[in-house]
C-alpha positions in Angstrom: 82.6 -97.0 78.7 80.6 -96.7 75.2 81.6 -99.0 72.5 80.5 -99.3 68.8 79.2 -102.7 69.9 77.6 -101.3 72.8 79.7 -103.6 75.2 80.5 -102.8 78.9 84.2 -102.5 79.8 86.1 -102.6 82.8 87.7 -99.0 83.0 89.6 -97.4 86.0 88.6 -93.8 86.8 89.3 -90.9 89.0 87.3 -88.0 90.4 88.5 -85.1 92.2 85.5 -83.8 93.7 83.2 -82.6 90.6 85.7 -83.3 87.5 86.8 -86.3 86.2 90.7 -86.6 85.7 91.0 -90.0 84.3 89.9 -93.0 82.4 91.5 -96.2 81.6 90.0 -98.9 80.3 91.3 -102.4 81.5 93.4 -104.9 79.1 91.6 -107.7 80.9 89.9 -109.5 78.6 88.0 -111.7 81.0 86.3 -109.1 82.5 86.4 -110.3 85.7 86.8 -107.8 88.6 90.0 -107.3 90.2 89.0 -107.6 93.7 89.0 -110.6 96.6 86.9 -110.7 99.2 87.8 -113.8 102.1 85.0 -113.7 104.7 85.5 -114.8 108.2 82.6 -116.4 108.1 80.4 -116.9 105.1 76.6 -115.4 104.6 74.2 -117.1 101.9 73.5 -114.3 99.0 76.3 -112.0 100.3 79.6 -111.2 98.8 80.8 -109.6 102.3 81.4 -112.1 106.1 80.5 -112.1 109.5 83.4 -111.2 111.4 84.7 -111.9 114.7 83.2 -108.4 116.0 80.0 -108.2 114.6 79.8 -112.2 115.9 81.0 -111.3 119.5 78.6 -107.8 119.6 76.3 -108.8 121.5 78.3 -111.0 124.4 80.8 -108.3 124.8 78.2 -105.8 125.1 77.5 -107.7 128.2 80.6 -108.0 129.0 81.5 -104.1 129.0 78.2 -103.5 130.9 79.1 -106.1 133.7 82.4 -104.1 134.4 81.0 -100.7 134.7 78.1 -102.4 137.2 81.8 -103.6 139.3 83.2 -100.1 138.9 79.9 -98.4 139.7 79.6 -101.1 142.4 82.5 -101.0 144.4 82.5 -97.3 144.6 79.1 -97.1 146.2 80.4 -100.2 148.4 83.8 -97.7 149.5 81.0 -96.0 151.8 78.1 -96.4 153.5 74.7 -94.4 152.6 74.0 -92.1 155.4 70.0 -91.2 156.6 69.9 -88.5 158.8 66.6 -86.6 160.3 66.0 -83.3 158.9 64.1 -82.4 161.9 66.5 -83.7 164.5 69.6 -82.2 163.1 71.3 -79.4 164.3 71.4 -75.9 162.3 74.3 -75.6 161.0 75.7 -79.1 161.1 77.3 -80.5 157.6 75.3 -83.3 156.4 77.1 -83.2 152.8 79.8 -85.5 153.4 81.5 -87.9 155.9 85.0 -86.8 157.4 87.0 -88.3 159.9 86.5 -87.4 163.6 83.5 -85.8 162.6 80.7 -84.7 165.2 77.1 -84.8 164.1 74.7 -82.5 166.4 71.8 -83.9 166.5 68.7 -83.7 169.4 66.0 -85.9 170.6 61.8 -85.6 170.2 60.0 -87.6 172.4 58.2 -91.0 171.3 61.1 -91.2 168.2 63.1 -94.1 169.3 65.4 -94.2 165.8 68.1 -93.0 165.7 68.7 -89.8 164.4 71.8 -90.9 161.9 71.5 -94.1 159.9 74.4 -96.2 158.2 73.3 -98.5 155.8 76.6 -100.2 153.8 76.2 -101.0 150.3 76.9 -105.1 149.8 79.9 -105.8 146.8 78.4 -108.3 144.5 81.6 -108.7 142.3 81.8 -112.5 142.3 78.2 -112.6 140.8 79.1 -110.0 138.5 82.5 -111.9 137.8 80.3 -114.8 137.1 78.8 -112.7 134.6 81.5 -112.1 132.8 83.0 -115.4 132.7 80.0 -116.6 131.4 79.2 -114.4 128.2 83.7 -114.4 128.2 83.2 -118.5 127.5 80.3 -117.4 124.8 82.4 -115.1 123.0 84.7 -118.4 122.3 81.9 -120.1 121.3 80.5 -117.5 118.6 83.5 -116.5 117.0 84.8 -120.2 117.1 88.4 -118.9 118.7 88.9 -120.5 122.1 91.9 -119.1 124.5 93.6 -122.3 123.8 94.6 -121.1 120.5 96.3 -118.2 121.7 98.2 -120.3 124.7 95.8 -119.9 127.3 95.1 -122.8 129.5 92.8 -122.5 131.8 92.1 -124.8 134.5 90.5 -128.1 133.2 91.3 -131.6 133.8 93.3 -132.3 130.8 96.0 -129.9 130.6 98.3 -131.6 133.0 100.2 -133.8 130.8 101.1 -133.8 127.2 98.7 -135.8 126.1 96.1 -134.4 127.3 97.5 -130.4 126.0 98.0 -131.8 122.7 94.8 -132.9 122.7 92.9 -129.4 123.3 95.4 -127.5 120.9 94.5 -129.6 118.1 90.7 -129.5 119.4 91.5 -125.4 119.4 93.6 -125.5 116.1 90.4 -126.7 114.2 88.9 -123.8 114.6 92.0 -121.7 112.7 91.7 -124.7 110.1 88.5 -122.9 109.1 89.9 -119.8 108.8 92.2 -120.8 107.1 89.9 -122.8 104.8 88.1 -119.5 103.5 91.6 -118.0 102.5 92.5 -120.8 100.3 88.7 -121.0 99.2 88.2 -117.2 98.3 91.9 -116.1 97.8 94.3 -118.5 97.1 92.3 -120.5 94.8 90.6 -117.8 92.6 93.7 -115.5 92.4 95.9 -118.5 90.7 93.4 -119.4 88.6 92.5 -115.6 87.5 96.5 -115.4 86.9 95.9 -118.5 84.5 93.0 -116.7 82.5 94.4 -113.3 82.2 97.7 -115.0 80.6 96.3 -117.5 78.4 
């Protein structure tokens, strides 16, 4: 907004398509931009911070991949893999699926000791995949500073058997929450109250 003294003024400008429908000069004499940004975690030299989704993106991707692998592994382990010798299966025998009480018409070839049809079972590895999930689930708590204890999940630790142990665990979990509240106080409450004081001087 031009002025005779070549100063810049804070304005409220509305643009609809290619048309400017409103220009209003702000009455704020301090020239302070009336916005407050509260970072979950402060990033140097940036007005925005680093939030929970960005901090847990990598371990969350691994957890999702392990969950997909668990479903795929159980799907493969639900039935056997079938290996058959095409030269020893009688013509017309359907080998595209396994059905209950299925009859396999085969023929023997002299000098070939292997059976004409073999079934190979895929072993489930749910315990190994669940271990990966648990490892990176704990890693999510570390990188986001939000332990399960903060949401009331006590886990299987040794210190949650007594009132004193539970109090200690909840106190440790609250320390992370207090850090987030500190950012709210630092980047919203204090500057907002200061701005109200300055604007009404």
